[in-house]
Structure formats: C-alpha cells, structure tokens
C-alpha positions in Angstrom: -4.6 50.0 -44.9 -7.6 51.2 -43.0 -7.5 50.9 -39.2 -10.7 48.9 -39.1 -9.2 46.4 -41.6 -6.2 45.8 -39.3 -8.5 45.3 -36.4 -10.5 42.7 -38.3 -7.3 40.9 -39.3 -6.1 40.9 -35.7 -9.4 39.7 -34.5 -9.3 36.9 -37.0 -5.8 35.9 -35.9 -6.9 35.9 -32.2 -9.8 33.7 -33.1 -7.5 31.3 -34.9 -5.1 31.2 -31.9 -8.1 30.6 -29.6 -9.3 27.8 -31.8 -5.9 26.1 -31.7 -5.5 26.4 -27.9 -7.8 23.5 -27.1 -6.3 21.0 -29.6 -2.8 22.1 -28.5 -3.7 21.5 -24.9 -5.1 18.0 -25.8 -2.0 17.2 -27.7 0.2 18.3 -24.7 -1.8 16.0 -22.5 -1.7 13.1 -24.9 2.1 13.4 -25.1 2.4 12.6 -21.4 4.9 11.4 -20.4 7.4 13.4 -22.5 10.3 12.8 -20.1 11.3 10.5 -17.3 8.9 10.3 -14.3 10.2 10.2 -10.7 8.5 7.5 -8.6 9.0 8.0 -4.8 9.0 4.9 -2.6 8.8 5.6 1.1 10.7 2.4 2.1 14.1 0.9 1.7 15.0 -1.3 -1.3 14.3 -5.0 -1.0 11.0 -5.2 0.8 7.6 -6.3 -0.5 6.3 -2.9 -1.3 9.6 -1.9 -3.0 9.3 -5.1 -5.2 5.8 -4.2 -6.2 6.8 -0.6 -6.9 9.7 -1.8 -9.1 7.5 -4.1 -11.1 5.1 -1.3 -11.6 7.8 1.2 -12.6 9.2 -1.2 -15.2 5.8 -1.9 -16.7 4.9 1.8 -16.9 8.2 2.5 -18.5 7.7 -0.2 -21.1 4.1 0.8 -21.8 4.4 4.6 -21.8 7.7 4.9 -23.5 9.5 6.9 -20.7 11.5 5.8 -17.7 9.7 5.7 -14.4 12.7 6.1 -12.0 12.4 4.7 -8.5 13.7 7.0 -5.7 13.6 5.4 -2.3 13.1 8.1 0.4 13.0 6.4 3.7 12.1 7.6 7.2 9.3 8.8 9.3 7.0 5.9 8.4 6.7 7.3 4.9 6.2 10.9 5.9 9.4 12.2 4.4 8.6 10.9 0.9 5.0 12.0 1.3 6.1 15.5 2.2 8.3 15.6 -0.9 5.2 14.7 -3.0 3.0 17.2 -1.3 5.4 19.9 -2.4 6.0 18.6 -5.9 4.7 20.3 -9.0 1.4 18.7 -10.0 2.4 17.8 -13.5 2.6 14.0 -13.4 6.4 13.9 -13.3 6.6 13.2 -9.6 4.4 10.4 -8.2 4.6 8.1 -5.2 4.1 4.4 -4.6 2.4 4.5 -1.2 1.7 1.5 1.1 -1.3 1.1 3.4 1.1 2.0 6.2 2.2 5.4 4.7 -1.1 6.3 3.1 -3.6 5.1 5.7 -1.9 4.4 9.0 -0.2 7.7 9.1 -3.4 9.8 8.6 -5.1 7.7 11.2 -2.4 8.0 13.9 0.2 10.7 13.2 0.0 14.2 14.8 1.4 17.5 13.6 2.4 16.5 10.1 3.9 19.1 7.8 1.4 18.3 5.1 -2.3 17.4 4.9 -2.2 13.5 4.6 -5.5 13.5 2.7 -5.9 16.8 0.8 -2.2 16.8 -0.5 -2.7 13.8 -2.8 -4.6 12.7 -5.9 -5.4 9.0 -5.8 -4.4 7.3 -9.1 -4.8 3.5 -8.7 -4.5 0.6 -6.4 -1.8 -1.7 -7.8 -1.6 -4.8 -5.7 -1.8 -6.3 -2.2 0.4 -8.4 0.0 -1.7 -10.8 2.0 -0.5 -11.2 5.6 -0.1 -14.5 7.4 -0.1 -15.3 11.1 2.9 -17.5 11.9 3.8 -19.0 15.3 6.8 -20.7 16.9 6.8 -24.3 15.5 7.2 -25.8 19.0 4.0 -24.4 20.4 1.4 -27.1 21.1 -1.0 -25.9 18.4 -1.9 -27.1 14.9 -4.4 -24.6 13.6 -6.2 -21.3 14.3 -8.8 -22.8 16.8 -6.1 -24.6 18.9 -3.9 -21.5 18.9 -6.7 -19.3 20.1 -7.7 -21.8 22.8 -4.0 -22.0 23.8 -3.8 -18.2 24.2 -7.1 -18.0 26.1 -5.8 -20.7 28.5 -2.7 -18.7 29.1 -3.8 -15.0 29.3 -1.0 -12.5 29.2 1.7 -15.1 29.1 2.5 -14.9 25.3 3.5 -12.0 23.1 3.6 -10.9 19.5 6.2 -8.8 17.6 5.8 -5.9 15.2 8.0 -3.3 13.5 6.9 -0.7 16.1 3.9 0.9 17.8 1.1 2.3 15.6 2.4 0.5 12.5 0.1 -1.4 10.2 1.2 -4.7 11.5 0.6 -3.5 15.1 -2.9 -2.4 14.3 -3.9 -5.5 12.4 -2.5 -7.8 15.2 -4.6 -5.8 17.7 -7.6 -6.4 15.4 -6.8 -10.1 15.7 -6.4 -9.9 19.5 -9.8 -8.1 19.8 -11.6 -10.5 17.4 -10.2 -13.6 19.1 -10.8 -12.3 22.6 -7.3 -13.2 23.7 -4.7 -11.4 25.9 -1.4 -11.3 24.2 1.3 -8.7 24.7 2.9 -6.4 22.2 6.6 -6.3 21.8 7.9 -3.6 19.3 11.1 -4.2 17.3 13.1 -2.2 14.8 11.7 -4.1 11.8 9.9 -7.4 11.2 13.1 -9.4 10.7 14.3 -9.2 14.3 10.7 -9.9 15.4 10.7 -13.1 13.3 14.0 -14.1 14.6 12.6 -14.1 18.1 9.6 -16.2 17.0 12.1 -18.7 15.7 14.0 -18.6 19.0 10.7 -18.9 21.0 11.2 -15.5 22.8 7.8 -14.4 21.4 5.0 -16.6 20.2 3.8 -15.1 16.9 4.0 -12.4 14.3 1.6 -11.3 11.5 3.7 -10.5 8.5 3.5 -10.3 4.7 3.2 -13.7 3.0 6.3 -13.1 0.7 8.4 -12.3 3.7 7.5 -15.5 5.5 7.0 -17.9 2.6 10.4 -19.5 2.7 10.2 -20.1 6.5 6.7 -21.6 6.2 7.7 -24.0 3.4 10.9 -24.9 5.2 9.0 -25.7 8.4 10.8 -23.1 10.5 7.5 -21.5 11.5 3.9 -22.7 11.4 1.3 -20.8 9.4 -2.0 -20.5 11.1 -4.2 -18.2 8.9 -4.0 -15.5 6.3 -5.7 -12.2 6.7 -7.2 -11.6 3.3 -10.8 -12.7 2.4 -9.4 -15.5 0.1 -6.5 -17.9 0.4 -3.1 -17.0 -0.9 -2.2 -18.5 -4.2 1.2 -19.6 -2.7 -0.3 -20.9 0.5 -3.4 -22.7 -0.7 -3.6 -25.0 2.4 -3.6 -22.1 4.9 -7.2 -21.0 5.7 -8.3 -17.4 6.0 -9.2 -15.6 9.2 -12.8 -15.6 8.1 -12.8 -19.3 7.4 -11.3 -19.8 10.9 -14.1 -17.9 12.6 -13.2 -14.2 12.6 -16.1 -12.7 10.7 -15.4 -9.8 8.3 -11.6 -10.0 9.0 -10.2 -8.9 5.6 -6.8 -7.2 5.5 -4.2 -6.7 2.8 -1.0 -4.7 3.0 -1.6 -2.8 -0.2 0.4 -0.6 -2.6 -1.1 2.3 -4.6 0.0 5.2 -6.8 -0.7 8.8 -5.9 0.1 12.1 -7.6 0.2 15.6 -6.1 -3.2 17.2 -5.6 -4.1 19.3 -8.7 -2.5 16.9 -11.2 -4.5 17.1 -14.5 -7.2 14.5 -14.7 -6.0 13.3 -18.1 -2.6 12.4 -16.6 -4.2 10.6 -13.6 -6.5 8.7 -15.9 -3.7 7.7 -18.3 -1.7 6.3 -15.4 -4.7 4.5 -13.9 -5.7 3.0 -17.2 -2.2 1.7 -17.9 -2.0 0.2 -14.4 -5.4 -1.5 -15.0 -4.0 -3.0 -18.2 -0.9 -4.2 -16.4 -3.0 -6.0 -13.8 -4.9 -7.9 -16.5 -1.7 -9.0 -18.3 -1.1 -12.7 -17.6 2.7 -12.3 -17.5 2.5 -9.5 -14.9 -0.2 -11.4 -12.9 2.0 -14.5 -12.8 5.1 -12.6 -11.8 3.3 -11.1 -8.9 1.4 -14.2 -7.8 4.5 -16.4 -7.9 5.9 -14.4 -4.9 2.6 -14.1 -3.0 1.4 -10.7 -4.3 -2.2 -10.2 -5.4 -2.7 -7.9 -8.5 -5.6 -5.4 -8.1 -5.8 -2.3 -10.3 -8.6 0.3 -9.8 -10.0 3.6 -10.9 -9.0 6.8 -9.1 -12.5 7.0 -7.6 -12.3 3.4 -6.4 -8.9 4.0 -4.7 -10.2 7.2 -3.1 -13.2 5.3 -1.5 -11.1 2.4 -0.4 -8.3 4.6 0.9 -10.6 6.6 3.1 -12.3 3.4 4.4 -8.9 2.1 5.4 -8.1 5.2 7.3 -11.5 4.9 9.2 -10.6 1.2 9.9 -7.3 2.1 11.5 -8.9 4.9 13.6 -11.5 2.4 14.9 -8.7 -0.1 15.8 -6.8 2.6 17.7 -9.9 3.5 19.7 -11.2 0.0 20.3 -7.7 -1.3 21.4 -7.1 1.7 23.6 -3.8 2.4 21.8 -2.1 5.6 23.1 -0.7 7.7 20.3 2.2 10.2 20.6 1.0 13.8 20.6 
C-alpha cells in the first residue's frame, strides 16, 4: 500500500472521529445525571430551608431519574458548605441549596473568606421563599402594626427584639424595619430563633421577625400576635395578616429564599437542565400545594434571573449594614 494511501485513510478516520465528537459530547450532556447528585445544605435538618431543600431533592430525583442526596454541612453561617462547593468539580454532581443568609448575607458582611462568595458559584434557579412575619408578645397593648409602632415610639429604647445572632438575615431585616418605622428598639442576639421566641412568649423581649412556617402554630394557637408579613403579598396561610407595605412601610419586600447553585464552570447544559426541571416543579400543582400548605412560596427562575436577584440582595444587605451603622467583625 502506498504511503499516501495510508495518509488519506488516516485523514478520513480522523475526520470521522472529529465528526462524532460533537454528537458524543451532546449525548454525554443529555445523559446528565448519570449517577447520584450530592446536594449540600448549609443548615441543620428540620428547619424551613432544609424542608424546602428536601422537597426539591425528592422532586429532582423523581424527574431526572437519579438520587439527589442531601448532605447537611452546618457551621460558619453556611461558609463551610459553600467552601466545599467552591472546591468541588464543576460537573453537576455536587450542588448546593443556599439560603438568602448563606448566599447574600455572607458576601455582604463576612471578611477574609477562603473562597470568593460571588465568583465561586454558578446560579441555577431560585426555588422558593419563606415569607417572614413580625410577631409580638400577646400581652403588649397593641393590636396591629400602627399601634405597635406608636407604642415603640412612645417608649424609645425600652423594648427589644431577638435574632439568631448579629449580622444574620433576621438581624438585618429587623434593622430595616427599625429604620423604616423610625423606632428605637434594642437588638438581643441569641443562639437560634427558638430561644428568642421563647423569650417573646415570656415577655423578656417584645418581638421577633421569623419565618412564617416557624411561627405559624404559635400564631394560630394565640401564643403570639402576628403584626405584619414582610413579603409584598399576604401569606397564603396567614391571609388576615397585612404586609409591611400595606401597613405603611413603602417598598418593604423581603423573603427568606432558597436557591440552587453549582460550582463556577459547570457546563451550561447541566445548569439549564436543572433550572428547567425546577421551573417545571414550581408549576406543578401538587408541589405548589405541598409548599404553600406550610407557608412556603414556590418561585422558580432562570439562571440569569437568579444572578440578577442574588446580586441585588447582596446590595440590599450592604445598604442596611451602612444605614443601620452595624459594626462587622474584621
């Protein structure tokens, strides 16, 4: 066989292989997920974000044919799980279910992180939101938002609110309430919202702002009085409780949200498949009912929509820190 004939055959083989490369690549992407997916959750089991993450993981498992396995990595306000994701292979097999606290408050307030809190992640989709509700001790001489604000203004510095700690999402949103209502109310940090709520029940502090699902039973049982919700529309499980906007705080719109992120560099096809599937979930009547029955609000979004919203949330928290004069640890 002549040398040039071999060369022609080899060239033809090379061209065939090159022609197959693109379809093979597409097939590989279409096969995602081909094995179980690890979903990091930066918080302990049992909370509102963990519940939202578990519903999401189950639905993704059912719809995509592979298990999405929850792995709770607690600590550091979400920074431990975020660091794990930042160092994960960007192949779609490690993702994270972030909350507004870990995804937006941390970039706005934390110093000297071991990862870039914005560049390390690829936004996938907003999943849902937990509206917050302002609740007060039931024995306070107030019946609604207006009377509560007047009560605080008539007693400056004599009342306090509880949070799960300084520079947390709840701390910052309550400072936003304090600034908007022009009241003087003191911050008392706790190791979690449950002990803070217990002190509201005891009358040690006057109020907390907390997730609707966490306070729903106490509100319906009359243990605390609900004054207003923080979202721009009323909660489906608290239809008689007005919003902050209805009560007079213009542009007050706040949800404690959950969203999926992947490591930066994850292929767009994988990101889009996850986002599209989450969008389908949030339009499914059964999923919507399951979430709304416990006070969650289903959302869903494109990666671009999450990216824009996420960065606007970071900016919001930074403004609150500045406007409220909150001192951050260096």
